[in-house]
C-alpha positions in Angstrom: 163.9 134.5 148.6 165.9 133.0 151.4 169.1 133.5 149.4 168.5 137.3 149.2 170.0 139.6 151.8 167.4 141.0 154.2 168.0 144.6 153.2 167.5 143.7 149.5 164.2 141.9 150.3 163.0 144.8 152.3 163.8 147.2 149.4 162.1 144.9 146.9 158.9 144.8 149.1 158.9 148.6 149.4 159.3 148.9 145.6 156.5 146.5 145.0 154.2 148.4 147.4 155.1 151.7 145.7 154.4 150.2 142.2 151.0 148.9 143.4 150.1 152.3 144.9 151.1 154.0 141.6 148.9 151.6 139.6 146.0 152.2 141.9 146.4 156.0 141.6 146.4 155.6 137.8 143.3 153.5 137.8 141.5 156.0 140.1 142.6 158.9 137.9 141.2 157.2 134.8 137.9 156.5 136.6 137.7 160.1 137.9 138.2 161.4 134.3 135.3 159.4 133.0 132.5 159.5 135.5 129.4 157.5 135.1 126.4 159.5 134.0 124.0 157.1 135.6 123.8 155.0 138.8 123.9 151.3 138.6 123.6 149.0 135.6 121.8 150.1 132.5 118.3 148.7 132.0 117.7 147.3 128.5 114.3 149.0 127.9 114.2 147.9 124.3 114.4 144.2 125.0 111.0 142.5 125.1 110.2 140.3 128.1 107.7 137.5 127.5 106.0 135.1 129.9 106.7 131.5 129.1 104.3 129.0 130.8 106.0 126.0 132.2 105.0 122.8 130.4 105.1 120.7 133.6 102.8 121.4 136.6 104.6 122.3 139.8 105.6 119.4 141.9 103.4 118.6 144.9 104.8 117.9 148.3 106.7 114.6 148.8 104.5 113.4 151.7 100.9 112.5 150.9 98.3 114.5 152.9 100.7 117.3 153.8 98.2 119.8 152.5 95.2 117.9 153.8 93.8 117.0 150.4 94.6 113.2 150.6 93.5 112.7 154.2 90.3 110.8 154.8 88.2 112.8 157.4 86.4 109.6 158.5 89.5 107.9 159.8 91.1 109.0 163.0 94.6 108.7 164.4 95.3 105.4 166.2 95.9 107.0 169.6 92.9 109.4 169.3 89.9 108.3 171.5 86.8 107.2 169.5 83.6 109.1 170.3 
């Protein structure tokens, strides 16, 4: 575009903007002529939804004893005083 004269480049930009505005007006007119009767996406009420149980049990936490199940209550922490 550097070889074009500045006035031609300006005219080309203005023409492109007008074309885009015209296309936008046409799209809006089509949309206004055919309004949606409902709001949002349609729900497929006729499709059945079934629960499928997972074949694998859920993964437990990565660190043992995080939930307190693997901790021996008879042992104490090394820096805790013995009673």
